[in-house]
C-alpha positions in Angstrom: -5.5 48.7 39.9 -5.1 44.9 40.0 -8.8 44.4 39.9 -9.2 46.6 36.8 -6.3 44.8 35.1 -7.8 41.4 35.7 -11.2 42.6 34.5 -9.6 44.0 31.3 -7.7 40.8 30.6 -10.9 38.8 31.2 -12.9 41.0 28.9 -10.4 40.7 26.1 -9.0 37.2 26.5 -12.2 35.2 27.1 -14.0 36.3 23.9 -10.8 35.7 21.9 -10.5 32.2 23.3 -14.1 31.4 22.7 -13.9 32.7 19.1 -10.8 30.6 18.5 -12.5 27.5 19.9 -15.6 28.1 17.7 -13.4 28.6 14.6 -11.6 25.4 15.4 -14.9 23.5 15.8 -16.2 24.9 12.6 -13.0 23.8 10.8 -13.4 20.3 12.4 -17.0 20.1 11.3 -16.0 21.2 7.8 -13.2 18.7 7.6 -15.5 16.0 9.0 -18.1 16.7 6.4 -15.6 16.9 3.6 -13.9 13.7 4.6 -17.2 11.9 4.9 -18.3 13.1 1.5 -14.9 12.0 0.1 -15.2 8.6 1.7 -18.8 8.3 0.4 -17.6 9.2 -3.1 -14.8 6.7 -2.8 -17.1 4.0 -1.6 -19.5 4.7 -4.5 -16.8 4.5 -7.1 -15.5 1.3 -5.5 -18.9 -0.3 -5.6 -19.5 0.8 -9.2 -16.1 -0.3 -10.5 -15.3 -3.6 -8.9 -17.6 -4.0 -5.9 -14.7 -4.0 -3.5 -15.2 -2.8 0.1 -12.2 -2.2 2.4 -13.1 -3.4 5.8 -11.2 -2.4 8.9 -11.3 -5.5 11.1 -10.3 -3.6 14.3 -13.6 -4.7 15.9 -13.5 -8.3 14.6 -11.5 -10.8 16.6 -8.0 -11.6 15.7 -7.1 -15.3 15.2 -4.8 -16.8 17.7 -3.4 -19.1 15.0 -4.1 -20.1 11.5 -3.1 -23.5 10.1 -3.0 -23.9 6.3 -3.3 -27.2 4.3 -3.1 -27.8 0.6 -6.3 -29.0 -1.0 -7.3 -29.9 -4.6 -10.9 -30.4 -5.4 -13.8 -28.9 -7.3 -17.2 -28.2 -5.9 -20.2 -25.9 -6.3 -21.4 -23.0 -4.2 -23.9 -23.7 -1.5 -27.5 -22.5 -2.3 -27.0 -19.8 0.4 -23.5 -18.8 -0.6 -24.5 -15.1 -0.9 -24.9 -15.0 3.0 -21.1 -15.4 3.3 -18.4 -13.0 2.2 -15.4 -13.3 -0.1 -12.1 -12.2 1.5 -8.7 -11.4 0.2 -7.1 -12.9 3.3 -8.2 -15.4 5.9 -10.4 -13.4 8.3 -8.6 -12.7 11.6 -5.2 -13.2 10.0 -4.6 -9.5 9.2 -5.7 -6.1 10.6 -7.3 -4.9 7.4 -9.0 -7.2 5.0 -10.8 -6.6 1.8 -14.2 -8.1 1.2 -15.6 -8.6 -2.2 -19.2 -8.7 -3.4 -20.7 -11.8 -5.0 -22.7 -9.5 -7.3 -19.7 -8.6 -9.3 -18.6 -12.2 -9.8 -21.6 -13.4 -11.9 -22.1 -16.7 -10.1 -24.9 -18.9 -9.0 -25.3 -21.9 -6.7 -24.4 -24.2 -9.7 -21.1 -22.4 -10.3 -18.1 -24.6 -10.0 -15.2 -23.4 -7.9 -11.8 -24.9 -7.5 -10.4 -25.2 -4.0 -6.6 -25.1 -3.6 -6.1 -24.4 0.2 -7.8 -24.9 3.5 -7.2 -22.6 6.5 -8.3 -23.4 10.1 -8.4 -20.3 12.1 -8.5 -20.5 15.9 -10.3 -17.8 17.8 -10.8 -17.2 21.5 -14.4 -17.2 22.5 -15.2 -14.1 24.5 -18.0 -15.8 26.6 -16.3 -18.9 27.9 -12.7 -18.2 26.8 -12.4 -21.5 25.0 -10.8 -22.0 21.6 -13.2 -22.0 18.6 -12.2 -23.1 15.1 -13.5 -21.8 11.8 -12.6 -23.3 8.4 -12.0 -21.2 5.3 -11.2 -22.3 1.8 -9.3 -20.5 -0.9 -11.2 -20.7 -4.1 -10.9 -19.8 -7.8 -14.2 -19.1 -9.5 -14.7 -20.7 -12.9 -12.0 -19.8 -15.3 -10.7 -16.8 -13.3 -7.6 -18.7 -12.3 -5.6 -15.6 -11.3 -8.3 -14.3 -8.8 -8.4 -16.2 -5.6 -10.7 -15.5 -2.6 -11.1 -16.9 0.9 -14.6 -18.1 1.8 -16.1 -19.7 4.9 -16.9 -23.4 4.6 -20.6 -22.5 4.7 -20.3 -20.9 1.3 -19.4 -24.2 -0.4 -21.6 -27.2 -1.1 -21.1 -30.0 1.3 -21.2 -33.2 -0.8 -22.6 -35.2 2.2 -25.2 -32.8 3.5 -28.1 -34.8 1.9 -26.9 -38.2 3.3 -29.1 -40.0 5.8 -27.9 -41.4 9.1 -28.8 -45.0 9.6 
């Protein structure tokens, strides 16, 4: 009696459980594909409208501290400025940061930029656990005074890079 009862339960319950699992996995696959297509569509519309990409900096290191200083000078972009990124905030200072594309800014290496702040971010090096410092500048591009971006110091022309050491 017990043996037949266990066999009946096993015959009925196991297929139902498997069917429920497969239905759930199909729903998950469907939701994954729909969310990926939604995010792909959102990414395409972002790149077409303003070339803004939201970056989740969960994998990038968090700054131990950031020191800000007021600055006031005008310079030009470095000839390899496009290798650097434009940021809404100092990298490492927030969990989520927006990066902007240079393509949408209509700039060249001769474009003048106005610098109004400097930030020195301190990061912990994963290899030797020593402090590393990176310098970022907040810039305004041309006459777009209400749009400010943070860039690495490598994106700006160093006025003394062509000087010779005696």
